[in-house]
N, C-alpha and C positions, 0 to 999 in steps of 0.2 A: 158449440156457445160458449163454453168454459174456457174455450182457446182465445176468445176473443173474435169472432166470426158469427154469422147466422146461419142458420140452415140452409137458407136458398143458395148459399154457395155449393151443396151438393145438388141441387135441383135445374142448376141453369145447363141446357144441353151443350153448351159451348164449356167444356170441360177443365179451360186452361184455370180457373180460378181453384176449384177443388184440386186440381194437380199441383197449383203453386203451395196451397196449406199445406198438402202431403208431403210436399219436398221440404217445406220449413221442417215439419216435423221431425222426418226423416235425418236431416243434414245438420239438425240443431238438439241433439240428444241431451246438451247439458240444459235445456230450456225444462222439458218435461221427462226426462231419462231418456237413453236410447229405448226407443218402442219397436216394435216388431210388426206393426200396422196398426189401422185404424177401423174404428166400427163407426157407421154413420147411416142415418135414413137414406135408403136409396129413393131414388128420383121418381121409380114407376110407383111403388105404393105405401111409402114411407116405412117399410119394414127394414130390420137392420141387416146391415150389408157389410163384408168384413173386406178389407184392401191389404192383402198382407206382402209385406216385404220379403225381399231374397233371404234375409238373415234369419228369418223365421224357418227357413227350412229344417233345419237339424232339430226342431222343438215339435214338430207335426210327426203324427204317429201314420202311418203309410194305410190307405183303405182300399178295397177293391174298387175298382172302377169300370165304366162299360161306356160304350159309346150313346149317344142320345136315342140312336135309332134301334137300341137293342129292345126287343120284345118286353122285354123284363121292366121296362121304364113306360111303356105303352099307355097303361090305365093312369098311372100317376101324372103323365103328362098330359093326356086328355081332360083328364077331372081338373087340372089346373087351368088349362086354358081356357074351358068352360067356366070355370069359376071366375076367371077376368074377364069373360067375353073378348077372346082373342082366336086367332085362326091359325091351324097349322096347315102348312103346305106339305103333303106327302112327298118324301123323296122317292 
Protein backbone atom coordinates (compact mmCIF):
# COMPACT_ATOMS: atom_id res chain seq x y z
CA UNK A 1 0.00 0.00 0.00
CA UNK A 2 2.92 2.32 0.67
CA UNK A 3 3.85 1.82 -2.98
CA UNK A 4 0.52 3.16 -4.19
CA UNK A 5 -1.60 0.07 -4.65
CA UNK A 6 -4.05 -2.00 -2.61
CA UNK A 7 -3.61 -5.41 -0.98
CA UNK A 8 -6.09 -6.87 -3.48
CA UNK A 9 -3.36 -6.83 -6.14
CA UNK A 10 -1.90 -9.94 -4.43
CA UNK A 11 -5.26 -11.65 -3.99
CA UNK A 12 -6.37 -11.79 -7.62
CA UNK A 13 -6.05 -15.25 -9.18
CA UNK A 14 -4.92 -13.49 -12.35
CA UNK A 15 -1.33 -12.80 -11.34
CA UNK A 16 -0.82 -10.24 -14.09
CA UNK A 17 -1.32 -7.26 -11.78
CA UNK A 18 0.97 -8.48 -9.00
CA UNK A 19 3.61 -9.46 -11.55
CA UNK A 20 3.38 -6.01 -13.15
CA UNK A 21 3.96 -4.36 -9.75
CA UNK A 22 6.86 -6.67 -8.98
CA UNK A 23 8.39 -6.00 -12.38
CA UNK A 24 8.13 -2.26 -11.73
CA UNK A 25 9.99 -2.60 -8.41
CA UNK A 26 12.63 -4.77 -10.08
CA UNK A 27 13.17 -2.50 -13.08
CA UNK A 28 13.03 0.87 -11.31
CA UNK A 29 15.61 0.72 -8.55
CA UNK A 30 15.86 4.50 -8.53
CA UNK A 31 12.36 4.74 -7.01
CA UNK A 32 12.69 2.43 -3.97
CA UNK A 33 16.37 1.51 -4.31
CA UNK A 34 17.47 -1.76 -5.83
CA UNK A 35 15.54 -4.41 -3.93
CA UNK A 36 16.19 -8.15 -3.74
CA UNK A 37 12.55 -9.18 -3.42
CA UNK A 38 9.19 -8.32 -1.92
CA UNK A 39 7.14 -9.40 1.10
CA UNK A 40 3.39 -9.48 0.61
CA UNK A 41 0.27 -10.95 2.18
CA UNK A 42 -0.40 -14.19 0.32
CA UNK A 43 -3.82 -14.91 -1.18
CA UNK A 44 -4.36 -18.15 0.74
CA UNK A 45 -4.31 -16.94 4.35
CA UNK A 46 -2.83 -13.43 4.21
CA UNK A 47 0.37 -14.48 5.99
CA UNK A 48 3.65 -13.05 4.79
CA UNK A 49 5.01 -14.55 1.60
CA UNK A 50 8.35 -13.81 -0.06
CA UNK A 51 9.20 -13.38 -3.69
CA UNK A 52 12.96 -13.15 -4.15
CA UNK A 53 14.68 -12.01 -7.32
CA UNK A 54 17.71 -13.82 -8.69
CA UNK A 55 19.96 -10.97 -7.57
CA UNK A 56 19.31 -12.04 -3.95
CA UNK A 57 20.99 -15.40 -4.58
CA UNK A 58 24.44 -14.47 -3.30
CA UNK A 59 22.92 -12.97 -0.13
CA UNK A 60 21.23 -16.17 1.03
CA UNK A 61 22.71 -18.91 3.14
CA UNK A 62 22.53 -22.46 1.86
CA UNK A 63 20.25 -24.71 3.87
CA UNK A 64 19.65 -28.41 3.74
CA UNK A 65 16.62 -29.31 1.69
CA UNK A 66 14.59 -32.44 1.15
CA UNK A 67 11.72 -33.40 -1.14
CA UNK A 68 8.17 -32.90 0.16
CA UNK A 69 7.66 -36.67 0.07
CA UNK A 70 10.46 -37.16 2.65
CA UNK A 71 9.19 -39.01 5.76
CA UNK A 72 10.82 -36.36 7.97
CA UNK A 73 8.24 -33.85 6.75
CA UNK A 74 5.18 -36.11 6.94
CA UNK A 75 3.92 -35.00 10.38
CA UNK A 76 4.40 -31.30 9.60
CA UNK A 77 2.59 -31.58 6.28
CA UNK A 78 -0.33 -33.57 7.73
CA UNK A 79 -0.62 -31.18 10.66
CA UNK A 80 -0.66 -28.15 8.36
CA UNK A 81 -3.22 -29.54 5.93
CA UNK A 82 -5.45 -30.54 8.84
CA UNK A 83 -5.22 -27.04 10.30
CA UNK A 84 -6.36 -25.51 7.01
CA UNK A 85 -8.94 -28.20 6.20
CA UNK A 86 -7.01 -29.27 3.09
CA UNK A 87 -6.64 -32.67 1.44
CA UNK A 88 -3.44 -34.56 0.69
CA UNK A 89 -3.35 -36.97 -2.21
CA UNK A 90 -0.85 -39.77 -1.51
CA UNK A 91 1.99 -40.12 -4.01
